[in-house]
Structures are given as C-alpha cells and as structure tokens.
N, C-alpha and C positions, 0 to 999 in steps of 0.2 A: 319762913319755912322753905325747905328744899324738897323737891320731888325728883327722884333719880330713876331713870330707866336704863337698865343694863342691856346692852346688845352684844351677844356673843356670836361671832361669825365662824363657821366651821367648814373645813374642806379636807376630808380624809384625815382627820386629826383625832380619831378615837383614842389613840394611845396616850394623848395628853388631855383630851376633852373631859374625861371623867373627873380628873383632879381639878381642872379649871372650874367646872360647874359646882363641885363640892365647895371650893373656896369662895365662889360668888354667893352661894346660899348660906354660907357660914359667917357672913360679915356681921360685925358687932353693930353696925348701923345698917340694917337690912335695906335692900333695894326696894323701891316701890313697885316697879314693874320689871319683869324680865322677859326678853324676847330673844329667840334664837333664829339664826339664818343658816340654812344649809346650802352650800354651793355645789350641789350635785355629788355629794359624798357617796362612796361605794363601800364604806367600812362600818356602817351602822351609826355614824355620827348623828343622823337625823333622829334616830330613836332615842339616843341619849339626851338630845335637846328636848324632845317631847316629854321624857320622864322628869326632867328638871323644871320646865316651864309650862308644861301642858301642850297637848297636840295643837290646840288652836293658837298657841303663841309661838309657833315655828313657821317661818316663811321659807318656801322652797324656791331656789334660784337655779338657773342653768349652770352646768358644770364649769363653763368658761367664764363665769362672772368674777369680777374683781372685788376686793374688799370694799372700796368706796361705793361701787354700784349696789352692793348688798345693803350697806348702811342706809343709802338713799332710799331704797325700797321700803325699809322699815319705817324711817322717819316720815315718808310720804303717807303711809297707812296709819301712823300713830297719832291719835288725837292728843291735843295739848292737855297736859295734866293740871289739876287744880294746884294752887300754891303760889307763893311769891316768886320763886325761882325754880325753873325746870332744868334739869341736867341730863345729858346723854353720856353714858359711861361705855366706851368702846373697849371690847376685849377680843383678843385673838383666842382661837381654840387651844393654843399652846402657851397661854399666859395665865398663871394662877396667882391672884392677889393674896396678900397676907390678910388675916381676919380683920385687922383694924385699918386696912388700906383706905377704904371709902370714908371711914370716920375721920382720918387725918386729912384726906383731900377736902372734905367739906369744912373741916375746921379752918384750914388755910383759906378757903373761899370766904368764910365769915370774917377772918382777919383782914383780908384784902378784897373788898367787894368789887373793885374795878377789874378783877381777874376774870378772863374769859375761858382760859384753857389751863388745866392742871394735869400733871403726870406724876406717877410714882417713880421711885428709884428702882431700876431694874437689875436683877441678879440672874446668874446663869441657872438654868433648870436643873442641871446635874451637879455642878459644883456650887452649892447653895450660897457660899460666901463670896463668890467671884462677881465683881461688878461688871455690868454691861453698859449702863447709862445712868447719868444723873442730869438729864437734859442734853441737848445737842446744839451744835452751831454748824456753820457751813463755811467752806473756804471759797475763794474767788473762782476756783476751778469747779465748784459745785459739789465738792466732796464733803460727805457727812463727817463731822469731827465731834468726838465725845469728850475730849479733855481728860481722858483717863490713861494711865500707863498700861502697858501690855500686862495682862493677867494681874490686875490690881484687885486686891481683896478689900472687902468692906470692913473697916475697923472704926467706923464713925468719923473718918477724916473729912468727909464732905457734909457732915451734919452740923457744923459749927456756924452755918449761915444764920442770919437773924431769923429767929422763930422757925428754924428748920426748913426754910424755903430759899430758893435762889431764882433770880430772873434769868431766863434762858431764851434763846431764839425759838426753840421748838422742843417738844417732847414726843416720844414715840406714840404711835396709835395703839400700841399694846398697853391698855390701862389709861388711855386719855379720857379725861372728864371735860366735857364741853357744855357751855351754857346754850340752851336751846335757842334763845333769841339771837345769839351770835352766829349759831349755825345757819339760821334762816337768813340773817343779814348778809353773810358771806357766801351763801350758796353751798355750804358743806364741803366735804372732800371732793376733789376733782376726779370724776369718774374716768377721765382719760389717763389716769395713773392707776392701773389695776393692781400693781404691786410696787412697793417701795416708793418713798419720797412723797407720798400723798400727805403724810403727817407734817413734813417739813414745809410743803406748799401751803397747807391750811394755816399753820402757825405763823408763817411769814405774812400771810394776808391779815391775820388777826393782829399781829404786831403793827403792821402798816396802818391798820384802822384805828390804832390808839389803845388797843386792849393789852393787858398784861398776860404773859405766859409764864407759869411758875412750875418748877420741879420741886416736889414736896419730898424731902429726904426721909421724913418719918414714915411715909407710906412706901411699902415695899411690894414688889411683884416679881415672880420668877418666870423667865421667858426662855423657851427652847429654841427660838429662831429657826423653826423647822423649814421654812421656805428658802431663806438665804443660805442655809447650810445644806440644802438639798436632802433633807431628811424625809421629804415626801415629794411626789411628782407634782409639778405646777401645771394646772390646766388652763389658767388664764392667758398663758403665752407659751410658745414653743421654744423661746430663746433661753439661754443660760441665765441664771440669776445675776451673774456678774455683769453680763451685757445689759440686762434690764436696769440694774442699779445705776450703772454709768449713764445709760441713755436718759433715764428719768432725772438723774441729778442735773445733767446739762439742760434738760427741758425746763425744769423748775427754775433754774438760774436765769435762763434766757427769757422766760415768760414774765418774770417779776422785776427784772432790772430796768431802770430807765433806758431810753433808746440809745443814747451815745455810750453809756456804760455797757450796755448789752453788746454793741458792736465791738468795743474793745475786748470785752470778755470772750466774744465769739472768735476773734482773731487769735487771742492768746491761747484759748483752749484748742483751737485747730492746730497751731504750731506744737503745743504741748502733746497733743495726741499723736502727731506724726513722730515726735521724738520718742515717746514711750513705745510706739509701734516698732521702731528700729531696735530699741533696747530689748523688747520682747523677742524679736526675731534673732538677735544676736544670742540671747539666752536660750534659744531653742524652745520657745513657748509660742508657737504659731496660733494656737487657739486664743490666747490672750491678745495677740496682735490683731486678729480678726475682730474680736469683741470691741477693742478700742476704736478701730476704724468704723465699725458698724454703729457704734454709739454716737460718734461725732457726725457720721453721715446721716443718721436719722434726724438730726437737727438741721444740717445744712441743706438736705435735699427735700425737706418738707416745710418750706417757708409759709405756706398757707395755714397749715396746722398751728405753727408758732404764732402767726398773725392773729388767728382766732383766739388763742389762749391769751395773748397780750391784750387784745381788745376786751376780753372778759375781766381782766385785772387792771383796767385803766385807772380806776379809782384808787386801788391799793398802791400803785407806784408813786402816788403823791406823798405817801408816808415812808418813802425809802430812807429818809434821814433818821427815822426811828428804828429801822432795821439795821442799817449799816454798822452802827457801833457794836452790834452783836456778832459780827463776822469774826472768823479766826484771824490772827495777825497776818499781814501781807507777807512777812518774811517766811511764813511757813511753807509757801510754794517753793522758795529757793532751797529750803531744808529738804523738802521731799525730792527735788531734783538731785541734790547732792547725795542723799541717801540711796537713791536708785543707782547712780553712777558708782558710788562707793561699794554698794553691794555687788555690782557686776564685777568690779575690779578685784574684789576679795574672793571671787569664785562662787558666790551664792546666787548669781543671776539677779536681775532687777526685781524689785517688789511688784506685786500685783498692782496695776494702776488703779483698780477700783478700791484698793485698800481693804480696811476691815469694816464690817457693818456695825460692829460695836467695838469693845475694847479687847476682845479675846480672839486669838487666831489659833484654832485647833490644828494640829498636824494633819495635813491633807485636806483641810477644809478650804472652801473657796468662798470668801466673804464678800460683803458689799463695799464698805468704805473704811479707810484707815483712820486710826486714832490720832488724837492731837496730844503730843507730848509737851512737856514744859518748854515752850519756845525760848523763854528767857535763859533757861539752862543751856540750850543749844548755842545761843549767841555768846553766853559767857564762855562756853567751851571753845568756841571758834576764836574769839578775840583774845582769850587768855592764853592761847597757844603761842609759845615762843616763836614757832615757825611763821605764824601769821604776822606777829608783831615785827619780826625781822624782815619779812617781805615788804611790809608797809614802810618800814624805816628805809630800806634800800630803795624802794620806789621813790620816796621823798628825796633822797640823795640824788638819784638819777634825774628826777625832774629839775632839781636845782642846778645840776651841772649841765644838763642838756637843754636848758630853757630856750636857747636860740635855735635848736634843731627840731623842736616839737611842732612848730607851725610854719606855714609858708608854702612855697611851690614845691617843685620836684626835689627829692632828696638824692644826692649823688656826690661824687668826689672821692679822691683817693682810690681805693680798690673797688668801689661800688659804682657800677654803671648807673646812670640816672634812671630811677625807677619809673618805668612807664608801662602802659598796658595793664591787662587784667588777667584773671585766671584763664579765660578762654584763649588769650594770646599765648600763654605759656603752654597750655595743652596742645594748641595747634602746632607750636614749634616742636614740642617733644614728640608728638605723634607723626609729624610730617617728615622728619629727617633724623639722622643720628645726632641727637643733642646730648650735652653733658647730663648725666643722670640726676644731678642736683636740681635740674629744672623741674623734674617730676615732683620732687619733694616740695619745692616752692609752689608748684601748681596745686598740690593738695592743700598746703597751708593757705594759699590765696583763696581756694574754694571755700574753706572753712571760714575765712575772714570775709565772707560775703562777696567773693570775687575780686577783692581789692588787693592787688599785689603790694601796693605801697603800705597798706596796713600790716600785711604779713611781714614784710621786710622791716618795718619800723619796730614791730614787736620783738623780732629776733635781734635786731642790731641795737636799737635804743633801749630795749628792755633786757639787754644781755646781763647787766649787773644784778637786778632783782631776780631774774629768772635763774641765773647760775647760783645765787645764794639760796633760793628756795630748793633748787635741785640738790645742792650739797647738803642742806639740812634734812630733807626727806629721804634721800638715797642712802645716807649713812646711819639711819636710825636703827638698822638691823645689827650693827656691830659697834657703834659708838653710843653706849647707853647713858653716859653722863651728859645730861642735857646742856648745862652751861658750856661744856667743852664743845658740844656740837654747834651751839650758837656762835661761839667764837670762831670755830673752824669755818662755818658757812659764811660769816661776815668777812673774814680775812680772805677767803677764797674769792668771793664776789668782787672784792676791791683790789685784787692783785694788779700789778702794772700791766699784765697781759690783758685784763678786761678793759681797763681804761684806754689802752692802746688800740684794742679792737674797735671800740666805738669811734675814736677820733679819726682813724684811718679808713673806716668803712669796710673792714675786713669781715664780711658776712660768713665766709667759710670758717674762720677761726672762732667766730661768735657761736656758731652751731656746735662746734667741737667743744668749746669751753662750757657750754650749757650741759652737754651730754656727758662730759668726763666723769662727774660724780656718779652718774648712773652706770657707766662702765665699771667703776670701782665696786659698786654694790653688786652688780650682776656677776662680776668676776669672783667676788667673795663667795657668792652662792654656788657658782660653778665648782669652786675648789673645796667648799666646806659642807654644803648641804647633802642630804640623802639623794638617792638616785633620781627619782622623778622630779623633785623640785630643781635639782641641779641640771637635769636635762632641759627642762623648760627654760631655766635661766640661760642656758647655752644658746638655745634658739633665739631668745630675746636679745642677748648680747650680739649675736651674729647679725640680726636685723638692724639694730641701732648702730652697730659698727659699719654696716653698709651705708647707712645714712651719713655718718660722719666722714667715711672715706670718700663719698661722692663730693663732699665739700672740700676736703683736704686730704689728698691721697697719702701724704706722709704719715697720717694717723695710722694707717694699716701697717706700715713698716714698723712703727714703734710698738704697736700692740702685738704684732707677730713676734718680735724679739722678746718682749716680756712674757708672752704666752709660751714660747719655747723654754725660757728659764723656769716658768712655773711647772711645765710638764716634767722637766728634769728634777725639780725639787719635790713635787707632790705626786708624781705619777705612781711611785711605789708605795705611797702612804694611803691613798684613797682609791678605791676601784672606780673606774669610769672616767677619771679625770682626763686622761688622754683623748678618749672619744668625745667628751664634751668640748674640750679645747679645739679639737678638729672641726666640730660642728660650728663653733663660734667663729673660727677663722675661715671656714669653707663657705659659709653663707654669703659673705661679701663677694667672694670670687665668682660665685654662681650668678648672683643678682646683677653684678656689674661687669660680667665677663667681656663683652665686646668693647666697652669703654676702657677697661683695664688693658686690653690687648693693644690699644693705640698708645697707651702710656709705656708699655714694654718696648714699642717701636721707637719711642722718643723718651728715654729715661729722665731727661731734664724736667719733664712735665710733672714728675712726682713731687717736685718742690713747690709747684704752683697750687694755689687754692682758688676757690670760686671767685670770679670777678676779674677785674683788670690787673695786669701785672704791676706790682708795686715793690720795687727793690728795697733792700735794707743795706745799711752801711756794713761793708765787710770788715771794718775796723772797730767793731763793737768792743768796748773796753771790757777786760776780764772781770773787773769788779762789778760791772753791770750784769754779766751772766751769773756771777756768784750770788748776787742779790736778787736773782729771778726777774731781772728787768730786761725786756727784749729791745728796748730803745725805740726811737721813732716818736711821732707826734702822740700826745696824750698820755705819755708815761711820766710818772713822778720822778723826783730825784732818787738816787740809789739808796739813800738812807731811810726811805719810807718803809722798807721791809725789814729794817734792823730788828724790830720787836719779834717778828716771826723767827728770824734766824737765831735770836738770843734764846727763846724758849725751846726751839728745836735742839740747839746745842746743850741746853740744860737737861733735856730729856735723856741725853746720852749718859748723864751722871747717875740716873736712877738704876738701882740694882735689879728691880723687878721690870718686866716687859723689855728687857734688853734685846730680845730677838725681834720684837715688833719694831722697836726704834731703829735697829740695825737694818731691817728690810726697808723701812721708809727712807732712811738715808741712802740705801743702795739704789732705790728707784730715783731719788733726787740726783745722785751722782751720774747715773746713766742719762737722765734727762739733761743735765747741764753739759755733759760731754756731747750728746747729740745736738744740743743747741749751739755749741761751739762750732761743730762741723757745718751745720746748716748756715750759720751766720757768715762763715767764710765764703759761702757760695752766693753771697748777696741776697739771701732769703731771710725773711723775718722769722726769728726762732720762737714765736709765741707758743706753738703747739708743744714742742718738747719741754719748754720751761713750765707750761701748765702741768704737764705730767710730773715734773720735778717738784713743783709746789704741792701737788696733791699727795705725793709720797710723804713729804715733810708734815703736812697738815694732819693727815690721817694718823700717822704714827704718834705725833705729839698729842692729838686729841685722845687717843686710846690710853695714854699714860697720864692724862690730866686729872683723873680722879684722885691722884695722889695729893693734888693741891688741896682738895677738901679735907684729906686726912691731916695735912699740915695745919690747916686752919683750926680744926678741932683740937689739935694737940696744944695750942696756946703758946705763949712765950715767943721766943725768936722764930719758931717755925710758923707761927701765925703771921708775924711780920713778913717773913719770907714769902708766904703764900700771897699776901697782899701785894708785894712787890712783883711777883711773877704775873699776877693778874694785870697789874698796871702796865707792865712791859708788853704782855701779850696783846692787850687791846690797843696799844699804841699804834700798831700797824693799820688796822682798819680805820681808826679814828683819823690818823694822819693822812691816809690815802683818800678818805672821803673829803676831808677839808681841802686838800690840795686839788682834788678833782673839781670841786665846786668853784674854787678860786680860779682855776684854769678855764672853766666853762667848756670843757671837752673840746678845747681848741685843736683844730687839725684840718686836713683837707676836706673832710666830710662837712657838707653845708646844705642849707636849703636854697631854694630859688636858683638852682643851676640851670644854665641855658641848654636848650635842646642841641644835641650834637649834629642834628640834621639842619643845615641852613634853610631858611624859609624860601629863598630863591630856588634852591635845588628841589625842595619839596613841591613847589608850585609848578616848576617847569619840567620835571621828570615825567616821561611818558610810561605807560605800562610796560614792564619788563626791563626798564632802565634803573640803574642804581647809582649811588654816590659812594665813592671810595673815601673812607675816613682814615687818615694816617695820623698816628700819634707818635710823639717823640718821647722815648724813655731812656733811662741811663744805660740799659743793656742793648739798645738799638731801637728799631721802629716796629710798631705793631699796627695792624690794619683791620678794618671791619668794613663790610659792604652793607649799606643801608638801602632798603628798597621802599622808598616812599613814605617811611614812617620812622619814628624813634625805635631803636632796637630794644627788645625785651632782654631781661637778664639771661645771660648764657649765649646770646647770639654773637657776642664779641669773640667767643672761643670756638665757633664753628670751624670745622676743618674740611668743608665740602668743596673748596675751590681748587685744591690740588697744588702740586709743586710748580707747574707751569705758571699758574696764576701768581703764586708767591714770588717766583723769579721775575715776572714782569713788573710787579710792584717794586721789588728791590731795584731793578734796572731803572725804572722811572724815577725813583727817589734819589738814585746816585747820579743821574744825568748822563748815563752812558750812551744815550741816543739809540738809534735803531728803531725797531718796530714795537717797543714796549707799550707805548700809548695806544697804538693801533690794536695790539693784542688785547688790551684791556677794553677798548671800545668794542671789539668783537665779542666780548663777554658781557656787554650791556652797561659798561661804566660810562656815564654821561658827565659826571662831575667828580672833582677831587677836592676834598675839604681837609684842612689842617687846623686843628684848634691850637690855641696858645699853650705853651710857648712854641714859636715856630723857629726851627733851626734855620739860620741864614743859608746854609748849604742846600737844604731841602727847598727853600724858597727860590734860590737861583736855578736849581735843576728844573723846577716846574715852570719857571718863567722862560727858560731857554728851550723848552720843548715846542717845536714848530706847530704841532697839531693840537696845541692847547692854548687857551687865552685866559688871562686873569680876569675874574669877575669882581671880586672885592678883596681888600687886604686891610685889616685893622689890627689893633693890639689884642683883640680877642680871638680872631680866626682869619683864615684866608680861604678863598674859594676859586677854583679854576674849572673851565668848561672845555670839553672836547669839541674841537671845531670840525673834525672829520665826521664821517657817518658812524652812527652808533647802532649796533645790531642788538635788538632786545633779546635778553637771555630767555630761553625757553624754560618753563617750569620743569624741574627735575621729574623724571619718570618715577612712578611708585616703586618702591623697593619691597618686593614680596618677603624677602628675608627679614627686613626691618619690621614689617607688620606682624609676622609670626613671632618674632622675638618679643614684641610688646605684649602679645597674648601670653606667651610663656612667662614673661617677667611678672605680669599681673597675677597669673595663677600661682607662681612661686611665692609671691608676697603673701597671698591669701593663705597658702599652706603653712608658711612660716609663722604667720600670725596665729593660726589655729594651734600649732604646736607649742607656741610660746604662751598662749592664753592660760591663766590660772585654772587649775582643776579643782574638783571638790576636795575638801580637807579630809585627810585620812590619817589614822594613827601611824606614826613613824616607828621604824624598828630601832632607831638609835635613841639614846637617852639625851636629855637636854644638855647634860654636862659634856657629852661627846661632841654635839653640834657646836656648842659655845666654844669649846676648846679649839675646834677646827677653824671656826670663824676668826677667833682671836689670832691664830697663827698666820692666816692669810690676809687679814684685814688691810694690812699696809700695802 
C-alpha cells in the first residue's frame, strides 16, 4: 500500500495556483494528504491553498524562504502515515499534473520497487505539446542538460522506453515523487539551495546511495517555469535567475565530486568562465559577463561553505561511480565552445553561458541552462565535413614530411632566425624601439600560444601546408559551390611548390602570406560583389589582413595594389562604392604601417625582402620553372609535379561557358608569372607572385569544374573524359605530397641549431657590451648586434645603429685599417663573431686588426675580442613619438576590428541572382 502526501509550495503564484490545485485534487488516484506552504505571498495564494486543503493544512513561511526550506518545514511537522510505503509528492504552484500523473508514477514504483525518486514528463504551460523535460543530466561544467532539441514537440518519441520509464540522473522538483524513508536517509533537499538545482543535488545523492531515479513518460505535468523566466519577482534572492542558476550549478558539482576530480573541474570551470566573460564583453552583454564572474567567484571565494557542503555529502561521494555514467558526453563541452565562437563570428553574439533551463528558449527570455542536442550528430557533421577530412589528411602529410623538424632543440636555419625568447621578449622589443611591425603580430600569436614564440612560429611555418589548405577550402566556399572542386583546389593549393619551399627554407614571411592569400581572394570578391554594408565590412577586414601580410612581405602590397587598380577600372562603373571600398582596403595598411613603410621608401630595395634573414635566390631561374609555378630553391619538387594543374587549367580554356572567369584567372596568372620573372632576376625568391598566379588558375578552374559532373552524368565518352580530367587534376597534389614526404622537407631549416651568441662572449660580456655578429651572404655581409642573449625574431633587421656604425662594420670587414675597430668599441662592441661559412678574406681582415685578438676559430664559427677599452653603450633614451605612435596604432587596430566585425543580419535590397552573378564575375 502507498500513502502519498502532496506538498504544494506557493509564492505569488495565484495566476497558476488555481489550476495547479484543481489538477492535484482531480487525480484518478487521490492523494492521501494535501499540504500547502505559502512563502509570504501577497496575491492571495494563501487563501487558495486554504480553500483546497483546509486552513489547518497550510504552513506560513517568511517571504524570503526557499523551496527546499518550505518542504523541510512541512516534513518536520508531518507525522508518518500508516501503510507500507510513504511518498512525498512535491509540486510548484506553477506545475499542473495531468489527472492520471500520480497513478502512472505509483504504477512505475510498483514495477520497480528499488526506485526512490520518480518524475513526470514536463510540457510547457502555454504551448501544451512543447516538451520541457523527460529527466535531466549534467555536464562537467555543471550545466543542466535535458537531451531535447530546441522547441521539440511531444509526439510520443520518448515513450518507447521499456514500460514507459527511463533511468535518468535527476528529475525536476516540479512533480517529483520521493519515498519518505529515502528523504529521511539523505536529509532531503539542501536548504542552502533556495532556487534551482536542489532537485539535481538530491537526485545525485540518491543515485550515489544506490537508489534508482526514473522519469515516467506516461505521467505528464505542465510547468510555467515562472521563476526562471522572470514571470514573477523572486524574494529568496536579489540576484538574477541566470546568476543563481549558474552559481548553484557550480556549487552542486563541486560539492558532490570526489576531491581530485573537483579540483580539476574547478580549474576547468574557472578558465571556461573567463573565456565566456570575454565573449560576452565582445558581444556587448556586460550583465551576462558580470553574472558569469559572480557565479564562479561565489565558489572560489567561499571555500568554507563548500567545505561544509562536501563534509555533509562525504558518504554520497563513495557512489560517484554510479553517477558518472549518467553525465552528458565529455565532447559536449567542446561543442558548446565551438557554438559560442561560431555564433559570435556569424554576428549573433555568444550564447548565454547559463544556457536554457529546459528545452525551449522564448524570444527575450533569459533561461537557466542549455539543452543537450544529439552529440553524435555533431560529431558526424564535424568529421563528415570534407574540409575537416582534408585538414586531417594534409596534417598527416605534413607530419610525415617534417618528421625530423617536429622535435628537438631550437628551430632555425635558412631565412629563419633561431627561435628564442618568449612573448614578453617580443613585446619588450616592439615597444622599446622602432621594430619591424611583424614583431607585433608574432607577439600576439605567441601570447595566444601560452607565451611560447617557438610554438607560434612552428604552427605558422611547419603548419603552413594544412593551414593553407583549410584556409583555401573555407575562404572560397562563398563562390566555389561545387564541393569536390573546392577540395581539389584546396589540396592543390596547399601542396604547391611555393608551400614546400617555404617550409624547407624557413621563410616565415611567405608562409603567412601563403596562408592568408585565399582569405584575400574571398574578401576581395565580397568587396567587388556584395551589397554596400557587407562590402564595406569586407573592405575593412581586407585592409587589416593586408597590413598583416605586408608587414611580413612588403612586395605583397605592391602586387595587391596593381590588381586593385585593375579591379577599380573594371568594376568601378558597374557597382557603386567599389572605388571607395578599394581605397579603404589599400589605405588601411598605409596608415597602420606608416612609419615602417616610410623607411622602405627611403631604401626601395627592402621592398623585396621578407621577414627573417636575407636569403637570396638564383637569378637564373629557368623559364620552365616559372611557367610551372615553381619558385626554385630547397624543398621544391621537380617542375613536372604541377603538370596536372596546368593541364586542367588549359582544358578550362576550351569550355564555352565561364570563358570570362577562366580568362580573368589566366590574366592574374600571367601577371603573377611576369612579376615573378622580374623579381627572380633581382636574386629574390619569387614565391609570393607565383602564389598569386597559382591562385588565379586554381579559382578559375574550380569555378568551371562543375562541368565535369555534367560530363559524368552524360555517360559514354564524356563520362570517360570526366574520369580522365579528375585523374589528371588530382595528379598534382598526390605527386607533390609523395615527393615532399620522400624528400623529408630537406633544406636549411633544421632543429638543434646552435646559438649565434658564443658562450664565451655571453659569459664575459659586461652590462652595456655587445657582440657583433657578421654573416656572409651572396649579396654581401649582414650584421647584428647581440646584447648578452640570443636575439629574438626581428632584431636582426633593426636599423637603430645608423650609417656611421654600418660604415665602421664595412671598414672592419674589408681590412682598410684606421679607427673602425675603435669606433665599434666606443659603441659597446666587445666581441666579433662570424658563423660558418667564414670568408677567408674576412678572417684575414679580422686577424690583421691590431686592436683585436682571435679567441677561437673552428669549422663552425670564429670569435675575436677587442683588446682596447670598450665603452658600454648607454640605453637609448625613450622616444616620445614612438610611444604615442604605439598608442595610436593600437587604437587604429581596435577601430578597424570593430568596423570589420560582422553585423546583424538584415534583409538585402538586391536579389540572390544579382549577388551571385556579381560574385561569379569577380571570383577569379
């Protein structure tokens, strides 16, 4: 026999309470006792409870009492009822059960006698078929998860469980049926949780004690969620429901987890809360950001309260193994993070970190916790994406080819300065003097990479191939709709000779440009083809990224400026605003990089240099290499490797349709090859212009590639021809990948490079003294001054020593005599180091200098010491103009980021056909 006591707790809920009481009294299996609790209501709720249960069956509580406190007061006064099993049925004043709800709950209790807690299926109060809950679980972040889709309607899809019940971690306190002996055993609901998550906490403890918790799908109740949706004022707390829900979610999680698991969860949730706070601030939601910080702070700054709660639950933590399988999948946290970032990038702002209390999000409502969607579906969507598969494949190819470069000591060689120092060193260099602007970009990336400059450089350089492939696939999806063609284009682009040559020679400047080039193409298409506001935002974004690329390789700006001028002449009269947008895109780099570009104007030869050490190229690069998009140098495959690309690009010229697009693509390719020819004759590596040429060919060919699908569907000889085209097209990336793996990215870039600063010089140099490092190159000598440490990236290009210093270095290296060595000693130079290979003439000049003495000379390096007095160089005085420029540059970057950020989606004035036609015309 069962004895059921219904406890209805009311607080200013008269608008729902009448229906709730009517539903309780109309149960097909009547309750044995009914008790009402009024938490200081001011709307007549107490009178309604008295009419339903009698005045002597209503308990009056203070207005600030919570739900758990009210139930405890009733159970304390309630004598135990006769019968085999006594049950307590908890009901909110805004929860109306179906007439047979209690009957079905007790029937399930009879079927499963080991059950301690049961709950009904909850639907929305207004939209009567809309599902809210069929049991809940919890994520590792403490978030309540319902397992329902957004606005999922009840069509019996969750009623197919055995006997209409399902094992769950918890059920809502709205309609919760609890065995009285289990209530007494566990101490009931935690009164320290006045609102939200008290049900999750109690059911967690019941599960850990070995009891079952069931959601009975045959039993139905309708819930208004008045407190979480702010449909009434909350008196138990002055805080926002969103903050309370998040606070108590974290509290329940930390109170019930085992100690070491709790520490890891606390660290993880602290970091996650900080990230969500930043996203909320970026999305202009400061109230959400404050709630997030307040919630995690309430746990971190009240350790004694948490300790008392954990002590009270000491016995239940032993059953953690019974609770853990009921948690939501661990991958759900990564999905939530991705959804927040994706929502921000799409212009919608990050999702509320508290998520949804149940499964429905009403417009304008502020809920408690977010729902649990089908996580398997998310994983399938992620790994079924051709872009993700392509990235993984390219990553595997890169790992196989670069296996000797992935581990070891310092990375360096070729154009790459040995990577030393951290983000703080780069920031100190950039803010302390007029440093190359790419130092700031690397400082930002190093900061993101946990302060590790070597990690940031390794990702950019060694990850150039997979990153450029992913960039090409994602950036071109707006105008290359045929997915197989986009996969081919991205794979071919990522494995071009330019990319493998970049890695082998350590050309970090070209690597950055190569990764960004598809993004330039995408943004340029939007600038020329989109409507006014999207085009203007794209122009600001293109200008900012063009400034980044120009900082690493100044020749990029010249090439883009030429193409931009041609585009303005071609499209300026077709679409309004094109000229202004192009002016923005080309003007932003000039403003952000102004002082540095002024030094390049004074020395035009520097426009051909890129970030890193000077590394010349053969001026006699074969014409067939240029025509096959091969820049030459270490790491590049034979010229026949790109034959498949050229063959399909030539075949595209034969198509009658899309002739304009193909012609434009070939035009860009021809301009790129011509520019590469001129650049190579100046002993400069022509990788950047050849990358432009390849992009023109690839995009134009990919846009016409859907004709291959038409040939395949036609059958016969056309189907055979389509198969042959695909075979030839994929021959380029397959051949390039195979050759790259076999070559093992062989080139001057290597691991375990020696420090350019000799240990003797480092140990014996006094404060203010430096070591002059002279390198021998094909085009002459280069020098760097090292001050007691390994130089960070960019210091080799500093121009703060002046022409007198440079003249003294040249005189010392030429052996002309005079006071060159003394002049250098007067500038703080105590040692002169020359790494291998050492020019015999340079060695004789240094040996013949009477004020210098040789310290060491090996096949790796030579070191000479100044024998005369050395005057320590004084630290340069602060440059007020430089400081103000840094402030202005930072403010300009923030302004451009805001102007380039995506806005809210609005209806456009142009038709889809017009936009598509415009994009098709300028896509190449």
